[in-house]
C-alpha positions in Angstrom: -3.8 -14.9 -21.1 -6.1 -16.0 -18.3 -5.6 -15.9 -14.7 -7.9 -17.5 -12.0 -8.2 -15.7 -8.7 -8.9 -17.9 -5.7 -5.7 -18.6 -3.8 -6.7 -18.0 -0.1 -8.1 -21.7 0.0 -4.7 -23.1 -0.8 -3.8 -22.0 2.7 -6.5 -24.0 4.1 -5.8 -27.1 2.0 -2.2 -27.1 3.2 -3.3 -27.0 6.8 -5.7 -29.9 6.3 -2.9 -32.3 6.5 -1.4 -31.1 9.7 -3.0 -33.9 11.9 -4.2 -31.3 14.5 -0.8 -29.7 15.2 -1.2 -25.9 15.7 2.4 -25.2 15.2 2.6 -26.8 11.8 -0.7 -25.1 10.9 0.8 -21.7 11.9 3.9 -22.3 9.8 1.6 -23.2 6.7 -0.2 -19.9 7.3 3.0 -18.0 7.1 4.6 -19.9 4.3 5.2 -18.0 1.1 2.3 -18.5 -1.2 4.5 -18.7 -4.2 6.0 -21.9 -2.8 2.8 -23.8 -2.8 2.5 -26.5 -5.4 0.2 -25.2 -8.3 -2.0 -28.3 -8.3 -3.4 -27.5 -4.9 -5.2 -24.3 -6.4 -8.9 -24.9 -6.2 -11.5 -24.0 -8.9 -11.6 -20.3 -9.2 -14.8 -18.2 -9.0 -13.1 -15.4 -10.9 -11.2 -15.3 -14.2 -9.2 -12.4 -15.6 -8.5 -12.3 -19.4 -6.1 -9.9 -21.0 -3.3 -10.0 -23.6 0.3 -11.0 -22.6 1.6 -7.6 -23.4 -0.4 -6.3 -20.4 2.7 -7.5 -18.5 5.5 -8.0 -20.9 5.3 -4.5 -22.2 6.8 -3.2 -19.0 10.1 -4.5 -17.8 10.7 -6.0 -14.4 12.8 -4.3 -11.7 14.0 -5.7 -8.4 14.8 -4.3 -5.0 16.4 -5.9 -2.0 14.4 -5.5 1.3 14.5 -6.6 4.8 15.6 -8.0 7.2 14.4 -10.6 6.9 15.8 -10.4 3.4 13.8 -10.8 0.3 13.9 -9.4 -3.3 10.8 -7.7 -4.5 9.8 -7.7 -8.2 8.0 -4.6 -9.6 7.0 -2.9 -12.8 6.6 0.8 -13.5 3.6 1.7 -15.7 4.0 5.3 -17.1 1.1 7.7 -17.9 0.0 7.1 -21.5 -3.0 6.8 -23.6 -3.7 3.1 -23.1 -7.3 3.1 -24.1 -8.4 0.5 -21.5 -11.7 -1.2 -21.9 -13.3 -3.6 -19.6 -16.2 -6.0 -20.0 -17.6 -8.9 -17.8 -19.9 -11.8 -17.7 -21.1 -13.7 -14.7 -23.0 -17.0 -14.1 -24.1 -19.4 -11.3 -22.4 -22.7 -10.9 -23.4 -25.2 -8.2 -25.2 -22.4 -6.4 -22.2 -20.0 -6.4 -21.6 -16.9 -8.5 -18.7 -17.0 -11.0 -17.3 -14.0 -12.9 -15.1 -13.4 -16.0 -13.5 -9.9 -16.5 -11.9 -9.1 -19.9 -9.6 -6.2 -20.5 -8.1 -4.8 -23.7 -5.6 -1.9 -24.0 -3.4 -0.4 -26.7 0.2 -1.4 -26.2 2.6 0.2 -26.8 0.6 3.3 -26.0 0.8 6.9 -27.4 1.9 9.6 -24.9 -0.7 11.8 -23.4 -0.7 15.1 -21.5 0.5 13.4 -18.3 3.4 11.3 -19.7 6.1 14.0 -19.1 4.6 15.2 -15.8 2.8 12.5 -13.8 0.1 13.4 -11.4 1.8 11.4 -8.7 2.8 7.7 -7.9 0.4 5.0 -7.1 1.7 1.7 -5.6 -0.8 -1.2 -6.3 -1.0 -4.1 -3.8 -2.5 -7.3 -4.7 -4.3 -10.0 -2.6 -3.1 -13.1 -0.9 -1.6 -15.8 -3.2 -1.8 -13.6 -6.3 1.0 -11.3 -7.8 1.3 -7.9 -9.5 -0.6 -9.4 -12.5 -3.9 -9.2 -10.6 -3.6 -5.4 -10.4 -2.5 -5.0 -14.1 -5.9 -3.7 -15.2 -5.8 -1.0 -12.5 -2.3 -0.1 -13.3 -3.2 0.7 -16.9 -6.4 2.4 -16.0 -4.8 4.7 -13.4 -1.8 5.4 -15.6 -4.2 6.4 -18.4 -5.4 9.1 -16.0 -1.9 10.5 -15.4 -0.6 8.4 -12.6 2.9 6.7 -12.6 1.9 3.2 -11.4 4.1 0.8 -9.4 2.9 -2.9 -9.7 4.7 -4.9 -7.0 4.9 -8.5 -6.1 4.7 -8.6 -2.3 7.3 -10.9 -0.5 6.5 -14.5 -1.0 4.3 -13.8 -4.0 4.8 -13.8 -7.8 8.4 -13.4 -8.7 9.5 -12.1 -5.3 11.5 -14.0 -2.8 11.0 -14.5 0.9 10.2 -17.8 2.6 7.5 -16.3 4.9 4.9 -13.7 4.9 4.0 -11.5 7.9 0.5 -10.1 7.1 1.6 -6.6 6.6 3.8 -6.3 9.8 7.0 -6.7 7.8 5.7 -5.9 4.4 5.0 -2.2 5.4 8.7 -1.8 5.9 9.4 -3.5 2.6 7.2 -1.1 0.8 9.0 1.8 2.5 12.3 0.5 1.1 10.6 0.2 -2.3 9.9 4.0 -2.1 13.5 4.7 -1.2 14.6 2.7 -4.2 12.2 4.7 -6.4 13.4 7.9 -5.0 17.0 6.9 -5.7 16.2 6.4 -9.2 14.3 9.6 -9.5 11.0 7.7 -10.1 9.0 8.8 -7.1 6.6 11.6 -7.9 4.5 13.0 -5.0 1.8 12.6 -3.9 2.1 8.9 -3.3 -1.0 6.7 -3.1 -1.7 3.1 -2.3 -4.5 1.1 -3.9 -4.9 -2.5 -2.5 -7.4 -5.3 -2.5 -8.0 -7.8 0.3 -4.6 -8.6 1.8 -3.2 -5.7 0.0 -5.9 -3.4 1.2 -5.1 -4.4 4.7 -1.5 -3.7 4.0 -2.1 -0.4 2.4 -3.9 0.9 5.5 -1.2 -0.4 7.8 1.4 1.2 5.5 -0.1 4.6 5.6 -0.1 4.4 9.4 3.7 4.1 9.5 4.7 5.8 6.2 4.3 9.7 5.9 5.1 9.7 2.4 1.9 7.9 1.5 -0.9 10.6 1.3 -3.9 8.6 0.2 -5.2 5.0 0.3 -7.9 3.0 -1.5 -8.8 -0.2 0.4 -10.9 -2.6 -1.5 -12.2 -5.4 0.7 -9.7 -5.1 3.6 -10.0 -7.6 6.4 -10.7 -6.2 10.0 -9.6 -9.1 12.0 -7.2 -11.7 10.4 -8.6 -14.7 12.3 -12.1 -13.9 11.3 -11.1 -13.6 7.6 -9.4 -17.0 7.7 -12.3 -18.7 9.3 -14.7 -17.1 6.8 -12.6 -18.6 4.1 -12.8 -22.0 5.7 -16.6 -21.7 5.9 -16.8 -20.6 2.3 -14.3 -23.1 0.6 -13.2 -25.7 3.1 -16.1 -26.5 5.6 -14.6 -30.0 6.1 -11.5 -28.7 7.8 -11.9 -28.9 11.5 -12.4 -25.4 13.1 -10.2 -26.4 16.0 -7.3 -27.0 13.7 -7.7 -23.5 12.0 -8.0 -21.8 15.4 -5.1 -23.7 16.8 -2.9 -22.5 13.9 -4.2 -18.9 14.3 -3.3 -18.9 17.9 0.3 -20.1 17.2 0.7 -17.6 14.3 1.6 -14.5 16.5 4.4 -16.3 18.3 5.8 -17.6 15.1 5.9 -14.1 13.5 7.0 -12.6 16.9 4.2 -10.1 17.2 1.2 -9.6 19.7 -1.9 -11.3 18.2 -3.8 -8.0 18.0 -1.1 -6.4 15.8 -2.2 -8.8 13.1 -5.6 -7.0 12.9 -6.3 -4.0 10.9 -8.7 -2.9 13.5 -5.8 -2.4 16.0 -3.9 -0.4 13.3 -6.7 2.0 12.7 -7.4 2.2 16.6 -3.9 3.5 17.0 -3.5 5.6 13.8 -7.0 6.4 12.3 -5.8 7.0 8.7 -8.1 8.6 6.1 -9.0 6.3 3.1 -11.6 5.3 0.6 -13.0 1.9 1.8 -14.7 -0.4 -0.8 -17.1 -3.3 0.1 -19.2 -5.8 -1.6 -22.6 -6.8 -0.6 -21.9 -10.5 -1.5 -18.5 -10.6 0.1 -18.4 -13.6 2.5 -14.7 -13.3 3.4 -14.5 -9.6 4.3 -18.3 -8.7 4.8 -19.6 -5.3 4.6 -20.2 -5.1 8.5 -16.4 -5.8 8.9 -15.4 -3.2 6.4 -17.8 -0.8 8.0 -15.9 -1.3 11.3 -12.7 -0.2 9.8 -14.5 2.8 8.1 -15.9 3.8 11.5 -12.4 3.7 13.0 -10.8 5.6 10.2 -9.7 9.3 10.1 -11.9 12.3 9.1 -12.5 12.6 5.4 -12.8 8.8 4.9 -15.5 7.3 2.6 -17.2 3.9 2.2 -18.3 2.8 -1.2 -20.7 -0.3 -1.2 -21.0 -2.2 -4.4 -24.2 -4.4 -4.8 -23.7 -7.9 -6.0 -20.0 -8.0 -5.6 -18.2 -11.0 -4.1 -14.8 -10.8 -2.4 -12.9 -12.2 -5.4 -14.8 -10.1 -8.0 -15.0 -6.8 -6.4 -11.7 -5.4 -7.4 -12.9 -5.5 -11.2 -16.3 -4.0 -10.9 -14.8 -1.0 -13.0 -18.1 0.8 -13.8 -18.7 1.1 -10.1 -15.1 1.6 -8.8 -13.3 3.8 -11.4 -15.0 7.0 -10.9 -14.8 7.2 -7.0 -11.3 5.9 -7.0 -10.2 8.5 -9.6 -11.9 11.1 -7.6 -10.1 10.1 -4.3 -6.7 10.0 -6.0 -7.1 13.3 -7.9 -8.3 15.0 -4.8 -5.1 14.0 -3.1 -3.1 15.3 -6.0 -4.9 18.6 -6.0 -4.7 19.1 -2.3 -1.1 20.4 -2.0 -1.8 22.9 -4.7 -4.9 24.1 -2.7 -2.9 24.3 0.4 -0.3 26.5 -1.4 -3.1 28.8 -2.8 -4.6 29.1 0.6 -1.3 30.1 2.1 -1.2 27.0 4.5 2.3 25.8 5.5 1.5 22.6 7.1 2.0 19.4 5.2 0.4 16.0 5.8 -2.8 17.1 7.7 -6.1 15.5 7.1 -9.5 17.1 6.0 -11.9 17.6 8.8 -14.9 17.0 6.3 -17.4 14.5 7.6 -17.2 10.9 6.5 -19.6 10.0 3.7 -21.0 6.8 2.6 -21.6 6.1 -1.1 -24.0 3.5 -2.5 -23.1 2.3 -6.0 -25.6 0.7 -8.3 -24.4 -2.4 -10.1 -25.7 -4.4 -13.0 -25.2 -8.1 -13.7 -23.3 -7.6 -17.0 -20.9 -4.5 -17.3 -19.0 -3.0 -19.9 -16.8 0.1 -19.7 
C-alpha cells in the first residue's frame, strides 16, 4: 500500500477559484479536508509504503465529540514485538527533493514484556489533509517499545466526520473527549503523551496547554503562526495564486471560526501557557522553517529540547526514523519514569515541570537511511 503526502496545497487550489472573495476563501480554508475531491491532490514529494495489515490488523473505534458534533475514528495499537524496520530513498525531481519511506513489520505480532503492562498511552496526531494512517509507522514503533498507541483521524480528516476544522481550537476539546472515552473503557494508561506532526504538532502543544492529563509532547514541525505557514505553502506549491486572495481569506478566517486571530497561532498558546515539549525541525523545511520552530522552543517551558535534522523537508521530516526514534523514545520514557522518581524522592506534587535548562540537539542525517 502506498500513500502520498502533500495535502496542504489542495487548500490553495480550492481557494484559487474564489474570484477574490475573502469570505469564500476563508470557508475553503476551514472546509473538512476529507470532503475535497481526490483529483485535486497535487504530485506528492513524499511517499509512504507499507503493507495493508499496518492498518487492517487493528479494528476501528469511534467516539462522538463536540459540539459542534463530529465522530472520530481511532485505532488502538497495543504493545507487542512488531519488529518494525524502516528504509528510505530520495531523489531530486525538477529541482525539488523527493522521498520514499518503506516500513515492514510482523503482524500479527508476538507479545512482549510490555503487552500486559504498557508504559503509558501515546496519542498520535497527523498533519493537515492526512489521516491516522500517516502516523502508522510511529504507532507500531512506539508500541514495540511498550506504549499503548492511539492513532486518531482528527475531525474532518480520514474516516472522521465534521464539516469544518478549527485549527486546534475545537480539536483540543475533541481529544479531551477521546481520553474520556478511553478512560471509560479502561484503555487509558498514564502517563499520557502526544506525538504530532505539522498541523498535529501545533495541536499537540495546544492540547497540552489545556489538558492536565497530557504529561509530555513531541512536536514535529509545528507551525508558529498559522498565516505564515499558509503563505509559505503558497510560495512553495502555488506561487501563481494571488497573495492578496490568500491574505484576505486568512483575515476572514477568525471571524468564521469565532475566535480572535491571535488564538490561531501556536506562539500565542505558548505565550499564555509555556508547556514543556521536544521540538523537531528540519533544515530544509520551507513550510515551518527552523527559525519558526525555534521561536516556539524559546517560548516553551523549562526542560524543553530542540532537535534539528539536517536535510529534512517539511513532508519528509516525520519519517527520518534514524534521527528521530532515539530522542523521541528518550523523551517519552523519561516522562514514564518521572512519576516513579517523584515517589522515590518522597514528592507529593503531581504535574510539575523540570527546571533543567533547555537543550538543543543537532542530529546528523544521511541521504539514504535504513533502520
